[in-house]
All heavy atoms as an XYZ file, in Angstrom:
714
protein
N      44.994    -13.842     -2.876
C      43.582    -13.785     -3.229
C      42.842    -12.767     -2.368
O      41.889    -12.175     -2.827
C      42.935    -15.163     -3.065
C      43.345    -16.185     -4.106
S      42.775    -15.828     -5.771
C      41.044    -16.173     -5.629
N      43.258    -12.582     -1.121
C      42.580    -11.597     -0.265
C      42.595    -10.213     -0.886
O      41.638     -9.463     -0.760
C      43.248    -11.512      1.107
C      42.952    -12.685      1.985
O      42.089    -13.492      1.687
N      43.671    -12.798      3.073
N      43.692     -9.857     -1.537
C      43.820     -8.521     -2.112
C      42.916     -8.314     -3.318
O      42.608     -7.189     -3.681
C      45.277     -8.252     -2.485
C      46.256     -8.262     -1.309
C      47.680     -8.108     -1.819
C      45.919     -7.179     -0.303
N      42.450     -9.396     -3.932
C      41.620     -9.295     -5.127
C      40.198     -8.837     -4.794
O      39.527     -8.234     -5.617
C      41.579    -10.656     -5.824
C      40.836    -10.665     -7.129
C      40.959    -11.999     -7.818
C      40.214    -11.997     -9.124
N      40.376    -13.245     -9.838
N      39.744     -9.113     -3.588
C      38.370     -8.798     -3.203
C      38.357     -7.692     -2.160
O      39.330     -7.410     -1.489
C      37.667    -10.066     -2.710
C      37.649    -11.116     -3.780
C      38.499    -12.207     -3.723
C      36.833    -10.979     -4.885
C      38.521    -13.149     -4.730
C      36.841    -11.920     -5.900
C      37.675    -13.000     -5.816
O      37.691    -13.919     -6.819
N      37.232     -7.061     -2.010
C      37.081     -5.874     -1.185
C      36.852     -6.230      0.280
O      35.757     -6.090      0.786
C      35.913     -5.042     -1.722
C      35.759     -3.735     -1.005
O      36.740     -3.156     -0.556
N      34.539     -3.270     -0.896
N      37.873     -6.720      0.951
C      37.736     -7.061      2.363
C      37.784     -5.800      3.205
O      38.791     -5.101      3.249
C      38.828     -8.047      2.800
C      38.439     -9.469      2.530
C      38.609    -10.029      1.284
C      37.862    -10.244      3.524
C      38.233    -11.330      1.027
C      37.493    -11.545      3.274
C      37.676    -12.079      2.022
O      37.291    -13.362      1.786
N      36.646     -5.468      3.853
C      36.548     -4.314      4.744
C      35.926     -4.762      6.055
O      35.170     -5.724      6.099
C      35.716     -3.169      4.123
C      36.403     -2.595      2.904
C      34.310     -3.642      3.778
N      36.247     -4.055      7.132
C      35.641     -4.388      8.420
C      34.325     -3.639      8.579
O      33.870     -2.948      7.664
C      36.614     -4.111      9.569
C      36.974     -2.656      9.713
O      36.311     -1.760      9.195
N      38.058     -2.388     10.416
N      33.687     -3.765      9.747
C      32.369     -3.144      9.954
C      32.427     -1.624      9.895
O      31.407     -0.972      9.693
C      31.768     -3.612     11.272
C      32.542     -3.211     12.498
C      31.922     -3.764     13.757
C      32.784     -3.401     14.958
N      32.268     -3.978     16.175
N      33.618     -1.042     10.028
C      33.797      0.403      9.922
C      34.163      0.836      8.503
O      34.550      1.971      8.280
C      34.868      0.885     10.898
C      34.473      0.618     12.324
O      33.317      0.738     12.691
N      35.451      0.236     13.137
N      34.064     -0.114      7.563
C      34.390      0.124      6.149
C      35.863      0.441      5.907
O      36.231      1.061      4.925
C      33.511      1.231      5.549
C      32.030      0.999      5.673
C      31.598     -0.191      4.850
C      30.076     -0.333      4.926
N      29.630     -1.626      4.512
N      36.731     -0.006      6.825
C      38.169      0.163      6.659
C      38.726     -1.034      5.895
O      38.395     -2.178      6.211
C      38.852      0.265      8.023
C      38.372      1.438      8.842
C      38.748      1.321     10.315
O      38.787      0.198     10.860
O      38.990      2.381     10.914
N      39.548     -0.788      4.892
C      40.114     -1.861      4.081
C      41.062     -2.715      4.910
O      41.981     -2.198      5.540
C      40.844     -1.274      2.880
C      41.225     -2.302      1.857
C      41.573     -1.637      0.544
C      41.934     -2.619     -0.519
N      40.879     -3.503     -0.921
N      40.834     -4.026      4.917
C      41.669     -4.941      5.699
C      42.167     -6.115      4.854
O      42.580     -7.135      5.380
C      40.912     -5.463      6.944
C      39.629     -6.196      6.538
C      40.643     -4.346      7.929
C      38.964     -6.947      7.664
N      42.153     -5.961      3.535
C      42.558     -7.053      2.638
C      43.957     -7.565      2.920
O      44.248     -8.735      2.718
C      42.480     -6.605      1.184
O      41.160     -6.329      0.822
N      44.828     -6.688      3.384
C      46.218     -7.096      3.593
C      46.450     -7.772      4.942
O      47.525     -8.301      5.190
C      47.153     -5.905      3.443
C      46.792     -4.743      4.362
O      45.633     -4.664      4.818
O      47.675     -3.913      4.619
N      45.431     -7.791      5.826
C      45.628     -8.419      7.135
C      44.637     -9.540      7.446
O      44.836    -10.282      8.382
C      45.568     -7.373      8.275
C      44.226     -6.664      8.308
C      46.714     -6.413      8.179
C      44.014     -5.796      9.530
N      43.584     -9.659      6.665
C      42.567    -10.678      6.957
C      43.110    -12.074      6.632
O      43.873    -12.245      5.686
C      41.257    -10.383      6.184
C      41.431    -10.624      4.706
C      40.113    -11.230      6.721
N      42.730    -13.062      7.426
C      43.107    -14.440      7.151
C      42.225    -15.016      6.061
O      41.319    -14.359      5.562
N      42.467    -16.235      5.681
C      41.657    -16.875      4.649
C      40.379    -17.427      5.271
O      40.426    -18.342      6.080
C      42.450    -18.007      3.969
O      43.659    -17.473      3.462
C      41.647    -18.614      2.837
N      39.256    -16.840      4.915
C      37.960    -17.284      5.425
C      37.492    -18.521      4.654
O      37.988    -18.811      3.562
C      36.939    -16.168      5.298
C      37.211    -15.014      6.207
N      36.356    -13.955      6.338
C      38.247    -14.750      7.043
C      36.842    -13.097      7.213
N      38.008    -13.554      7.647
N      36.533    -19.224      5.199
C      36.040    -20.462      4.593
C      35.543    -20.244      3.165
O      35.775    -21.075      2.283
C      34.926    -21.059      5.448
N      34.858    -19.124      2.941
C      34.324    -18.840      1.605
C      35.455    -18.695      0.586
O      35.403    -19.271     -0.496
C      33.479    -17.556      1.627
C      32.266    -17.630      2.524
C      32.516    -17.162      3.957
O      33.690    -17.123      4.398
O      31.535    -16.837      4.640
N      36.485    -17.935      0.946
C      37.622    -17.747      0.051
C      38.374    -19.058     -0.142
O      38.792    -19.385     -1.257
C      38.562    -16.665      0.587
C      39.807    -16.377     -0.244
C      39.442    -15.954     -1.667
C      40.655    -15.322      0.428
N      38.524    -19.819      0.910
C      39.188    -21.111      0.819
C      38.464    -22.026     -0.174
O      39.103    -22.704     -0.989
C      39.269    -21.755      2.201
C      40.191    -22.946      2.226
O      41.205    -22.971      1.559
N      39.819    -23.935      3.012
N      37.135    -22.025     -0.124
C      36.354    -22.845     -1.059
C      36.575    -22.390     -2.496
O      36.751    -23.214     -3.395
C      34.871    -22.776     -0.698
N      36.597    -21.078     -2.710
C      36.800    -20.541     -4.056
C      38.187    -20.900     -4.577
O      38.344    -21.268     -5.740
C      36.570    -19.012     -4.063
C      37.058    -18.378     -5.351
C      35.094    -18.716     -3.835
N      39.186    -20.812     -3.736
C      40.552    -21.174     -4.142
C      40.593    -22.639     -4.575
O      41.163    -22.985     -5.608
C      41.557    -20.903     -3.007
C      41.719    -19.399     -2.793
C      42.902    -21.554     -3.296
C      42.465    -19.022     -1.518
N      39.957    -23.506     -3.789
C      39.962    -24.935     -4.126
C      39.164    -25.224     -5.398
O      39.494    -26.133     -6.144
C      39.418    -25.748     -2.962
C      40.401    -25.807     -1.807
C      39.877    -26.619     -0.652
C      40.915    -26.639      0.465
N      40.480    -27.429      1.599
N      38.109    -24.438     -5.657
C      37.303    -24.631     -6.863
C      38.046    -24.215     -8.129
O      37.825    -24.773     -9.198
C      36.016    -23.796     -6.786
C      34.892    -24.326     -5.934
C      33.806    -23.266     -5.788
C      34.322    -25.588     -6.545
N      38.875    -23.187     -8.002
C      39.570    -22.604     -9.154
C      38.589    -22.166    -10.232
O      38.816    -22.373    -11.418
C      40.581    -23.591     -9.747
O      41.557    -23.920     -8.797
N      37.499    -21.560     -9.814
C      36.463    -21.085    -10.737
C      36.355    -19.572    -10.648
O      36.429    -19.004     -9.574
C      35.097    -21.690    -10.376
C      34.983    -23.176    -10.546
C      34.841    -23.611    -11.990
O      34.375    -22.809    -12.818
O      35.205    -24.753    -12.281
N      36.140    -18.917    -11.777
C      35.876    -17.479    -11.791
C      34.396    -17.212    -12.000
O      33.914    -16.135    -11.697
C      36.694    -16.793    -12.887
C      38.179    -16.739    -12.577
C      38.534    -15.778    -11.449
O      37.897    -14.729    -11.330
O      39.450    -16.117    -10.677
N      33.671    -18.186    -12.543
C      32.220    -18.062    -12.734
C      31.544    -19.164    -11.930
O      31.627    -20.333    -12.259
C      31.861    -18.188    -14.211
C      30.363    -18.140    -14.447
O      29.613    -17.705    -13.537
O      29.935    -18.537    -15.547
N      30.880    -18.767    -10.872
C      30.221    -19.736     -9.985
C      28.706    -19.655    -10.112
O      27.980    -20.024     -9.195
C      30.661    -19.465     -8.546
S      32.432    -19.678     -8.306
N      28.225    -19.179    -11.246
C      26.794    -18.939    -11.427
C      25.946    -20.214    -11.377
O      24.740    -20.133    -11.190
C      26.542    -18.196    -12.732
O      27.024    -18.933    -13.836
N      26.549    -21.369    -11.518
C      25.804    -22.634    -11.418
C      25.960    -23.291    -10.057
O      25.410    -24.350     -9.807
C      26.282    -23.614    -12.498
C      26.052    -23.140    -13.921
C      26.654    -24.072    -14.962
N      28.128    -24.082    -14.861
C      28.848    -25.155    -14.500
N      28.289    -26.293    -14.258
N      30.167    -25.075    -14.409
N      26.724    -22.652     -9.154
C      27.095    -23.283     -7.894
C      26.363    -22.695     -6.691
O      26.028    -21.515     -6.666
C      28.595    -23.151     -7.672
C      29.487    -23.723     -8.769
C      30.936    -23.417     -8.476
C      29.262    -25.211     -8.918
N      26.156    -23.543     -5.705
C      25.601    -23.131     -4.412
C      26.689    -23.274     -3.367
O      27.349    -24.302     -3.288
C      24.387    -24.004     -4.041
O      23.348    -23.769     -5.004
C      23.866    -23.688     -2.658
N      26.868    -22.224     -2.569
C      27.849    -22.224     -1.488
C      27.110    -22.417     -0.166
O      26.141    -21.719      0.106
C      28.606    -20.898     -1.474
C      29.614    -20.687     -0.345
C      30.801    -21.624     -0.505
C      30.081    -19.247     -0.319
N      27.564    -23.376      0.628
C      26.995    -23.603      1.958
C      28.130    -23.463      2.967
O      29.123    -24.179      2.897
C      26.354    -25.008      2.078
C      25.794    -25.218      3.472
C      25.272    -25.196      1.020
N      27.977    -22.506      3.887
C      29.005    -22.254      4.884
C      28.467    -22.609      6.268
O      27.377    -22.185      6.635
C      29.427    -20.782      4.852
C      30.684    -20.534      5.644
O      31.539    -21.399      5.786
N      30.807    -19.332      6.167
N      29.229    -23.408      7.004
C      28.801    -23.802      8.353
C      29.889    -23.478      9.367
O      31.068    -23.448      9.034
C      28.507    -25.312      8.440
O      29.688    -26.033      8.088
C      27.380    -25.716      7.520
N      29.453    -23.212     10.562
C      30.376    -23.025     11.681
C      29.896    -23.936     12.806
O      28.725    -23.915     13.176
C      30.381    -21.576     12.156
C      31.221    -21.401     13.429
C      31.323    -19.948     13.841
N      32.197    -19.280     12.871
C      32.058    -18.014     12.505
N      31.100    -17.273     12.992
N      32.889    -17.484     11.628
N      30.794    -24.726     13.342
C      30.509    -25.581     14.502
C      31.269    -24.977     15.677
O      32.489    -24.844     15.627
C      30.982    -27.035     14.274
C      30.484    -27.575     12.947
C      30.599    -27.904     15.460
C      29.092    -28.085     12.916
N      30.550    -24.612     16.736
C      31.229    -23.976     17.876
C      31.876    -25.012     18.794
O      31.821    -26.216     18.528
C      30.279    -23.045     18.635
C      29.148    -23.770     19.331
O      29.223    -24.956     19.639
N      28.077    -23.039     19.592
N      32.471    -24.544     19.862
C      33.199    -25.437     20.781
C      32.287    -26.424     21.496
O      32.754    -27.408     22.070
C      33.964    -24.603     21.804
C      35.130    -23.883     21.183
C      35.947    -23.139     22.219
N      37.115    -22.560     21.610
C      37.289    -21.273     21.393
N      36.362    -20.412     21.753
N      38.389    -20.829     20.824
N      30.992    -26.147     21.501
C      30.024    -27.063     22.103
C      29.470    -28.056     21.089
O      28.490    -28.727     21.341
C      28.883    -26.275     22.748
C      29.371    -25.405     23.875
O      30.214    -25.831     24.671
N      28.867    -24.190     23.949
N      30.076    -28.101     19.902
C      29.670    -29.013     18.831
C      28.281    -28.703     18.285
O      27.541    -29.600     17.906
C      29.743    -30.464     19.290
C      30.714    -31.269     18.470
O      31.387    -30.743     17.595
N      30.785    -32.541     18.752
N      27.933    -27.421     18.263
C      26.615    -26.979     17.817
C      26.801    -26.005     16.653
O      27.746    -25.207     16.638
C      25.869    -26.279     18.983
C      24.532    -25.726     18.544
C      25.701    -27.243     20.155
N      25.872    -26.060     15.675
C      25.922    -25.091     14.581
C      25.855    -23.684     15.140
O      25.091    -23.408     16.062
C      24.745    -25.297     13.624
C      24.868    -26.388     12.579
C      23.575    -26.499     11.788
C      26.041    -26.150     11.657
N      26.635    -22.771     14.552
C      26.678    -21.387     15.008
C      26.624    -20.460     13.800
O      26.712    -20.899     12.652
C      27.962    -21.158     15.818
C      27.805    -20.097     16.892
O      26.855    -19.300     16.811
O      28.640    -20.071     17.810
N      26.505    -19.184     14.058
C      26.363    -18.153     13.026
C      27.586    -18.111     12.108
O      28.720    -17.996     12.578
C      26.185    -16.802     13.723
C      25.938    -15.671     12.793
N      24.756    -15.522     12.116
C      26.722    -14.648     12.417
C      24.812    -14.442     11.371
N      26.010    -13.891     11.535
N      27.353    -18.191     10.796
C      28.465    -18.182      9.846
C      28.173    -17.320      8.615
O      28.622    -17.636      7.517
C      28.809    -19.603      9.406
O      27.745    -20.139      8.637
N      27.420    -16.236      8.792
C      27.123    -15.349      7.663
C      28.419    -14.757      7.112
O      29.363    -14.513      7.858
C      26.192    -14.230      8.097
N      28.467    -14.518      5.810
C      29.681    -13.960      5.206
C      29.987    -12.544      5.723
O      29.074    -11.745      5.929
C      29.342    -13.905      3.715
C      28.193    -14.811      3.528
C      27.449    -14.825      4.814
N      31.269    -12.251      5.908
C      31.693    -10.901      6.270
C      31.568    -10.009      5.028
O      31.238    -10.479      3.932
C      33.129    -10.923      6.785
S      34.370    -11.259      5.504
N      31.878     -8.731      5.175
C      31.786     -7.801      4.042
C      32.674     -8.219      2.878
O      32.259     -8.162      1.715
C      32.162     -6.384      4.482
C      31.143     -5.777      5.412
O      29.972     -6.124      5.366
N      31.573     -4.885      6.262
N      33.894     -8.632      3.169
C      34.813     -9.045      2.107
C      34.329    -10.287      1.376
O      34.368    -10.353      0.148
N      33.867    -11.267      2.133
C      33.352    -12.496      1.513
C      32.074    -12.207      0.727
O      31.851    -12.780     -0.332
C      33.112    -13.567      2.568
S      34.645    -14.232      3.257
N      31.246    -11.303      1.251
C      30.026    -10.915      0.538
C      30.369    -10.327     -0.823
O      29.749    -10.661     -1.840
C      29.233     -9.891      1.350
O      28.786    -10.459      2.547
N      31.359     -9.448     -0.845
C      31.786     -8.833     -2.095
C      32.285     -9.897     -3.069
O      31.920     -9.906     -4.244
C      32.878     -7.805     -1.805
C      33.293     -7.045     -3.044
O      32.424     -6.368     -3.624
O      34.474     -7.136     -3.435
N      33.100    -10.842     -2.582
C      33.624    -11.903     -3.423
C      32.493    -12.779     -3.953
O      32.451    -13.114     -5.137
C      34.615    -12.761     -2.644
C      35.151    -13.941     -3.424
S      36.019    -15.130     -2.390
C      34.736    -15.674     -1.296
N      31.560    -13.155     -3.089
C      30.428    -14.004     -3.476
C      29.639    -13.354     -4.608
O      29.273    -14.006     -5.589
C      29.530    -14.282     -2.253
C      30.216    -15.279     -1.322
C      28.156    -14.772     -2.669
C      29.601    -15.378      0.062
N      29.403    -12.061     -4.484
C      28.661    -11.347     -5.523
C      29.464    -11.216     -6.813
O      28.913    -11.344     -7.901
C      28.208     -9.984     -5.012
C      27.042    -10.124     -4.055
O      26.012    -10.695     -4.389
N      27.216     -9.620     -2.850
N      30.768    -10.997     -6.719
C      31.603    -10.902     -7.920
C      31.641    -12.215     -8.691
O      31.702    -12.223     -9.915
C      33.034    -10.516     -7.547
C      33.203     -9.071     -7.166
C      34.660     -8.762     -6.865
O      35.539     -9.094     -7.658
N      34.911     -8.146     -5.719
N      31.579    -13.330     -7.972
C      31.669    -14.648     -8.611
C      30.309    -15.200     -9.014
O      30.219    -16.289     -9.575
C      32.392    -15.628     -7.689
C      33.860    -15.266     -7.431
C      34.454    -16.194     -6.389
C      34.661    -15.307     -8.715
N      29.245    -14.464     -8.718
C      27.888    -14.792     -9.193
C      27.357    -16.140     -8.721
O      26.749    -16.872     -9.502
C      27.831    -14.730    -10.720
C      28.178    -13.373    -11.249
O      27.677    -12.368    -10.764
N      29.060    -13.331    -12.223
N      27.592    -16.500     -7.461
C      27.043    -17.760     -6.964
C      25.532    -17.799     -7.158
O      24.857    -16.780     -7.011
C      27.363    -17.942     -5.475
C      28.715    -18.530     -5.228
C      29.818    -17.714     -5.024
C      28.894    -19.906     -5.212
C      31.073    -18.249     -4.806
C      30.146    -20.461     -4.992
C      31.229    -19.625     -4.787
N      25.026    -18.961     -7.482
C      23.582    -19.137     -7.696
C      22.832    -18.980     -6.374
O      21.822    -18.284     -6.295
C      23.317    -20.522     -8.294
C      21.875    -20.801     -8.592
C      21.726    -22.165     -9.245
C      20.275    -22.440     -9.551
N      20.119    -23.748    -10.211
N      23.305    -19.645     -5.326
C      22.712    -19.582     -3.996
C      23.816    -19.631     -2.950
O      24.858    -20.244     -3.184
C      21.783    -20.781     -3.728
C      20.588    -20.795     -4.634
O      19.764    -19.893     -4.611
N      20.497    -21.831     -5.457
N      23.544    -19.044     -1.803
C      24.470    -19.102     -0.677
C      23.650    -19.312      0.595
O      22.672    -18.595      0.830
C      25.306    -17.807     -0.544
C      26.200    -17.870      0.675
C      26.138    -17.578     -1.802
N      24.044    -20.299      1.382
C      23.397    -20.582      2.657
C      24.445    -20.562      3.755
O      25.594    -20.919      3.525
C      22.721    -21.960      2.630
C      21.613    -22.052      1.605
C      21.868    -22.517      0.321
C      20.326    -21.658      1.938
C      20.855    -22.588     -0.621
C      19.306    -21.731      0.998
C      19.581    -22.194     -0.285
O      18.579    -22.252     -1.208
N      24.042    -20.148      4.953
C      24.956    -20.128      6.084
C      24.234    -20.589      7.341
O      23.023    -20.410      7.470
C      25.580    -18.738      6.281
C      24.585    -17.646      6.559
C      24.254    -17.309      7.863
C      23.978    -16.965      5.514
C      23.337    -16.310      8.126
C      23.054    -15.959      5.767
C      22.744    -15.625      7.076
N      24.985    -21.199      8.245
C      24.380    -21.690      9.486
C      24.034    -20.525     10.400
O      24.639    -19.455     10.339
C      25.311    -22.685     10.189
O      26.560    -22.103     10.479
N      23.009    -20.758     11.250
C      22.590    -19.718     12.194
C      22.631    -20.250     13.621
O      22.876    -21.430     13.844
C      21.199    -19.184     11.842
C      20.125    -20.247     11.884
O      20.105    -21.110     12.748
N      19.198    -20.180     10.942
N      22.400    -19.382     14.593
C      22.486    -19.765     16.003
C      21.324    -20.648     16.448
O      21.359    -21.218     17.533
C      22.576    -18.535     16.937
C      23.880    -17.798     16.708
C      21.390    -17.619     16.764
N      20.306    -20.786     15.607
C      19.162    -21.639     15.943
C      19.399    -23.101     15.549
O      18.537    -23.938     15.707
C      17.903    -21.126     15.243
C      17.510    -19.725     15.646
C      16.289    -19.293     14.864
C      16.397    -17.829     14.534
N      15.470    -17.427     13.497
N      20.577    -23.373     14.994
C      20.885    -24.745     14.584
C      20.401    -25.076     13.186
O      20.368    -26.233     12.792
N      20.023    -24.057     12.424
C      19.547    -24.257     11.057
C      20.368    -23.450     10.073
O      21.508    -23.079     10.357
N      19.767    -23.174      8.926
C      20.440    -22.423      7.872
C      19.564    -21.293      7.377
O      18.344    -21.408      7.344
C      20.795    -23.342      6.691
C      21.922    -24.283      7.013
C      21.672    -25.510      7.607
C      23.232    -23.933      6.750
C      22.703    -26.363      7.931
C      24.272    -24.782      7.055
C      24.003    -26.003      7.650
N      20.212    -20.214      6.993
C      19.535    -19.061      6.378
C      20.086    -18.905      4.974
O      21.251    -19.231      4.709
C      19.807    -17.776      7.165
C      19.161    -17.782      8.541
O      18.052    -18.331      8.674
O      19.773    -17.248      9.476
N      19.248    -18.357      4.094
C      19.697    -18.070      2.735
C      20.262    -16.659      2.708
O      19.653    -15.726      3.207
C      18.541    -18.203      1.741
C      18.985    -18.036      0.313
C      17.886    -18.381     -0.663
C      18.450    -18.287     -2.095
N      17.443    -18.674     -3.067
N      21.430    -16.525      2.116
C      22.080    -15.235      1.984
C      21.409    -14.454      0.858
O      21.135    -14.998     -0.207
C      23.566    -15.431      1.688
C      24.331    -14.163      1.505
C      24.612    -13.342      2.581
C      24.757    -13.771      0.245
C      25.316    -12.167      2.425
C      25.465    -12.608      0.067
C      25.726    -11.798      1.168
O      26.424    -10.635      1.001
N      21.137    -13.183      1.091
C      20.483    -12.338      0.091
C      21.530    -11.776     -0.863
O      22.233    -10.825     -0.530
C      19.726    -11.206      0.801
C      18.840    -10.435     -0.134
O      18.646    -10.816     -1.287
N      18.304     -9.349      0.359
N      21.631    -12.368     -2.047
C      22.620    -11.947     -3.028
C      22.205    -10.629     -3.666
O      21.035    -10.435     -3.982
C      22.760    -13.016     -4.120
C      23.297    -14.364     -3.634
C      23.011    -15.458     -4.658
C      24.787    -14.266     -3.367
N      23.166     -9.731     -3.893
C      22.839     -8.443     -4.508
C      22.709     -8.550     -6.013
O      22.189     -7.655     -6.637
C      23.912     -7.380     -4.182
O      25.165     -7.817     -4.687
C      23.998     -7.129     -2.705
N      23.183     -9.656     -6.588
C      23.109     -9.792     -8.043
C      21.926    -10.639     -8.488
O      21.840    -11.026     -9.618
C      24.416    -10.375     -8.591
C      24.721    -11.745     -8.011
O      24.047    -12.215     -7.097
N      25.739    -12.379     -8.534
N      21.000    -10.983     -7.568
C      19.857    -11.793     -7.981
C      18.702    -10.918     -8.392
O      18.570     -9.810     -8.065
C      19.363    -12.721     -6.913
O      20.031    -12.767     -5.740
């Protein structure tokens, strides 16, 4: 599944063949959906101190999220809350 989406690092280098399975991709695999236009994705990260931490989608996950047309996407932030991800297809 990693090879299907445009996983690139911050330098725009393709890393689809070496990236691990991120939480967003794992959720999509478990959903077995190609059209997620009715779905909201919520991604959280809990750090070693048991506190919510930054979990914004990487470039590859962002590309996948937009290809699958999620209705909404939220991710945890370092303030202990959630931010709404700005979808490019909205």
